[in-house]
N, C-alpha and C positions, 0 to 999 in steps of 0.2 A: 392731769392731762391738760395740755394747752388748749385754749379756746378754739384756735384754728383747727386743731386736730379733731375736736368734737364736731365742728361744723363740717369738716371734710368727710368724716365718717357718716354723719347724718345724711349728707347729700348722696352717698353711695346707696343708702338703704332704699330710696325711692325718689321719683321725680317730686317736685314741690307740691303738686296738687294730688299726689297719692302717698304722702308721707305720714308717718305717725307723729302725733303732737307731743310725745314725751321727750324730756331732756335726756341726752345720751343715748338715743335709740340706736344710732348707728355704731356707737362705740361698744355697747354691751351686746354680746352675741349669745342669745338664748335659743334653745331648741324649739322648733315648732312641730307639734305632733299631729297636725291637721292633714287630712287627705280629703280633697274635695269630692272624690268619688265614693267615699265611705263615710256617711254621716254617723254621728255617735248614736248608739242605741241606749235608750233610757227605759229601765223597767224590764224585768225578765219574768218568765213563768216559774222558774225554780228559785228557791231561797238560797242566796249565796251565804257563805259563812260570815258572821258578824265580827268585824275586827275589834281588837282590843282598843280602848280609847288611846288616842295619841297624847303625848306629853308636849310641854312647851319646847323641849329640846328638839322634837321633830320639826318644829317650825322655824328653826334657826335660819337666818338669811345667809346667802353666799354671794360674794361679789363677782364670782366668775362661774362659768358653767363648764362641764366636762366635755371632752372630745366627743363622747357618745351623744350628748345633747346637740352638739353642732352637727353631727352626722344625721340627726333625725329631722333636720329642717328640709322641707320640701320646697325648694326655691321656685319650682314651676307653679306653685299654687299661691304664692304670696300676694300677687296682684292680679289674679285671674278671676275677677268678679266675686259676687257674694257666694259664700261657701254653702254647700248643700247640707245644712243642719235642719232640725225640725223643732216643733214646739210641743212635743208629746209631754203630757202631764207625768211627772215622776210618780212611780208606783209606791205603795206602802213598803214594799220590799226594799226599794232604793232608800227611802227615808229611814228605815230601820238600820240600814247599813251605814249611813252617814251621820246618824244622830250623835255618835261618840267622837267624831272628828272635832278638833278644837279650832277656835278662832282666838285671836289675841286682841285685848283692848289696848288703849293708848299707852298703858303702863306695862304692857307685855304680859298681863295676867291671862292665863289660858282658861277659856270658857267653852264647854261643850256646845256644839252648834245648836243642838235641840233647845238649849236654854234661851236662845234668841227668840224663838217663836212659841216655846211651851214651858218656860221657866217660871220661877216665883215672881209674882207681881207683873207678869207679862200680859199685854192685851190679848183678847181672844182672837183677834184677826191681826196678822202681821204681814206686811209687804216687805220681802227681803230683796233689796236691789244689789246686784253684783256689778261693780264698776271694773274698769281696767286698772292699770297701774296708777299710783297716786300723783304722777306728773302729767297724766293725760289731760290735755286742755279740752278735748271734746267732752269727756265725762265731767270735768269740772263745770263746763258750761251747762251740761244737762242738769246737774244738781242745782246750779243757780236758778235755772228756769223752774225746776221742781219746787225749790224753796219759796219762789215768788208766788206760786199757784196752789201749793199744798202745804199748809202750816199745821203745827200741833193743835192750834185753836180750831181749825177746820175739822180735824179728826175728832175732836171732843164733841162735836155736834152730831156725830153718827150714833144711831141707837145701840150698836154693839161696839164695845171698846176696840179701837183700831189704832195701829201705829206703823211706823216705817223704820226699817233698819238698813244700814249701808254696810257692805263688805267689799274691801279692796284686796288686791293680791300682792301688796308690797309689805314693807316693814312697818310694824305698828308705831315705831318712833316718828313716822311721818304723818300720823293722823292729826296731831294738833296743827301742823302747817296746812294740811289739806282742808281742815274745818275752817281755818282762818281765811283761806282763799275762796271758799265756796259759800261761806255763811250758812253752812248746813245746820239745821236745828235738830237733826236726828242723830242717834248714836251710831258710831262708826267703829268697825272692827276690821281686822286683817287676817287673811288666809295666805301667808307667804308660800305655803307648800303647794297651793292651787289644787289640793285634793278634792275640795268641795266643787270647784269648777269642773274638774274632770268627771266626778261621779254624777253630777247633775247635767252632764252633756254639753257644757259650754266649750266652744271651739277656740282655735288660735288662727289668726289671720292678720295681715297688714293692709288689707283692702280698705280704702277710705269710704267707699259707697257714696251715695248722693247726700247732699246737705239736708239735714233734718230741720224742722221748724225750731226745735229747742236750741239749735246753734245760732245764736243771735249776734255773735261777734264774728268778724272776719277770720278766716283760717290763719292768715299770717299773724294776726294779733294773738291768737291762741298758741301758735307755735312759739312766738317770741316770749310770751308769758311763761310757758312751760320751761323754755331754755333758761330764762332768768331764775326761775325757782330752783332748777338743778344747780346752777352756778352758786347760788346762796348756800346750798347744802354740801358743796365740795369740802369746805373747811371741817365740817363735822363728819365727813366720810359717808354721807347719806345720799350722795348724788346718784348712785347706781343701785339704791335699795328701794326704788319706787315700785318694782315688780316687773314681771315679764311683759314686754311691750307687745308681744304677739297675742297675749291673752285678751279675749273679749268676754263680756259678761251677759247679764240678763236680769229678768225680774220674775219673782215667784210669790204668789199669794198663798199664805197658810191660814186655814180656817178649821174650826172644830168639825169633825165628821158629823156630830149631832149638834146642830145649832140650838136645839131645844133643851140642852143641858140646863137643869135648874140652877139659876144664880139668884140668890135672894139675900135679904138682910138677916143678920144673926138673930136667932131666937135664944134668949138667955135660959129658957127652960130646957133647951136641947142643944147646948152650945157645941158639944163635940161633933154632932151630926151636921150642924150648920156650917161649922168651920171647914168641913170636907167639901160641902157644896160650893163654898166660896174659894176653894183652891188654896186655902191657907196651910194645909198640911201637904208636905212635899210628896207624900205617898199617893195623893189624889191629883192626877193630871189628865186633862182632856186629851183624847187622841185627836191629832190634827192631820190634815191632808193638804196637798196642793190643789187648789181649785182653778187656778189660772196661771199661765206662765208664758214667757217670751224669752227666746235666746237670740242674742245678737248675731247677725250674719256678716257684719263688717265693723270697723272701729267706731262708727258713730250711728249705731242702729238701735239705740235704746227705744223703748216704747215712747210715743209722744205723750205730752202732758194731758191732753183731753182723754186719751184712752186710760191713763192711770187714774184720773179722777173718776172715770166711769167704773173702773174695777173696784176702787175704794168705796164707791157709792155716794160720791159727792155730787151735788147739783152744779150745773154749769161746766164750762170747758176750761176755765182758768184764764190767766192773763195772756193775751196774744203778744207776739213780737211785732216787729215793724214791717214784715213782709206778708201782705194779705194772701198772696198765692200759696205760700208755704203753710200759712195758718189754715187756709181752706182745705188743703190736702190733709193736714193733721186732724182736722175735724172729721174727715171722711174715713181715713185709713185706720185699720185695726190690725195689729201685728200679732197679738197673742192668741192663745188657745185656751178655751174653758170659759166658765162663767162663775164669778164669785157670788156669794149670797146677796150682798148689798148692791152689786151692779144689777142683779136680776130685779130686785125691788125698785131700784132707780129707773130701770127700763120701763117697768109697769107703771110707775108714777108719771114718767114722761109721756107715755102713751095715753094715760088717762087725761093728762092736761091737754094733749093735742086733741083728744076726742071732745073734751068740753069746749075747746076753742072752736072746733069745726061745727059743733051743734049750735053755738051762739051766732 
């Protein structure tokens, strides 16, 4: 596709200040299944049938969409404000339903979604961040800000093993490029089928929303950077494999239902029993639940860095950007629902420090 054609199609998608930051957004026509008047429902009172695990073949990427997908686009909702979603905590029924869905690593290896937050050698607390497509400049900027304020070394200081995992909705072959662009220190996976996004209640929209604090580069710079990334991928045929540009993501904190589960050093006198406590046997797995979550309502609506540090249980708000007004708003605003175990402890510790300060 000629460069002028891509630019022309991108211009049709939206005005400059309301456009998507992904390369080829106007050229690729993906279906949008969002209805602003009907928010997704997460969690039901009856147990749905548990699907068979999906194979890697189910996650094959397609460079074009069907006429049915095109017909499902609600053009009246694309730029009609933030969509009416919610931050309802996914139920255990929902988690059971999706645990067998697969994500793909950078080599295309299929991994059950449950293994990301409850697999062998996995931390007890996992924050799963769902981004948009791999060319999204807004999400790339979000991860850059995240990486500057939340590092693996920071997480090692927490009393309970905690880590972060990233999931995108494009081809896994783009993961190395994306990691290079964002300097992301956390593992990244792909869900090109978007089944996890659908089941966890994440929506589709092209609305840009207001500028968040984590967006520290100008919009035009992000648009240009995404466009250049796409051009570089034309030769390898990956320019249109970034993922559905209508899809937005969210953040979900997974923690053990029973945080008091015994975790101890092995006892050589009772090695078999102790190995079960340490989770070394695959038959022993802690049951996890989502304790906090946030779903994006527009294309740059990730939770702000101070809120994520609070959810993780880290002290301090992180590194601020250059705009004091937006930073002040980020310190005050809270988008998600729920309360993680460590954020609760952090709140109590902060209140105790404030009480000591006021007494003195």
